N, C-alpha and C positions, 0 to 999 in steps of 0.2 A: 378551310381547304383540307381535303382528305389526303392529298399527296404530300403536303408540307413542302412543296417546292418554293423557292424564292423567285418571285416574279416582280417585274417593274410595275409601276403605277399605270403605264400605258397598256400593258399586256393583261392586266387583271380587270375583271368585271365585278362590280359590287352587287351582291344579292343578299338581302336581309342584313345589311351592315357588315358583311364579311366579303373580303376580296377573294375571288376564285380564279384559278387558271382556266384555260380553254378546255382541257380534258375533264377537270372536275365539274365545270359548268355543264358540259355535254352529258356527263353521267347523271348529274342532278336533274337535268331536263328530261332525260329518258325515264328516270325514276318517277317523276311527277306526272307523266303522261298516263292517264288511265282512261279506259273506255267505259262508257256507261252501258249498263246491261239492257238487254232486250225488254225485260220486264218493266223497267223504268219508262222506256219509249211507249210501250203498250199502255201503261197507266196514264201517261201524258195525252196520248191520242184518245183514250176513252174519256178523259176529263174534258178535253176540247170538244169532243162530239156531244157529250152531255150538256155542256154549256151552250153549244150551238142549238141543240134541240130545245132546251129550255127557253132560250131567248126568242126563237121563232114562235113557240107556243105563246109566250107572253105578248109578243107583238101582235099575233092574230087575235088573242083574247082582248087586248086593248082596242084594236080596230073594231071588233064586234061590239064591245061595250060602248065605245064612242058613237057608233052608228045607231045603237039602240036609244041613245039619249036624244037624237034628233027627231 
């Protein structure tokens, strides 16, 4: 706990083995909230698009290959 207040067991919330009061817990939750960057989202979308494109090409190639065997 950052504030070092004495709190009862019912009022405290345990996080990582340490009992925190409500105000310390709220400040810790705010501190852990981070937003992912736009660059990360663009990288994920490009990766998903590339995987989709590759899987469609593989599916078409497999269909043509199997048709040529008949």
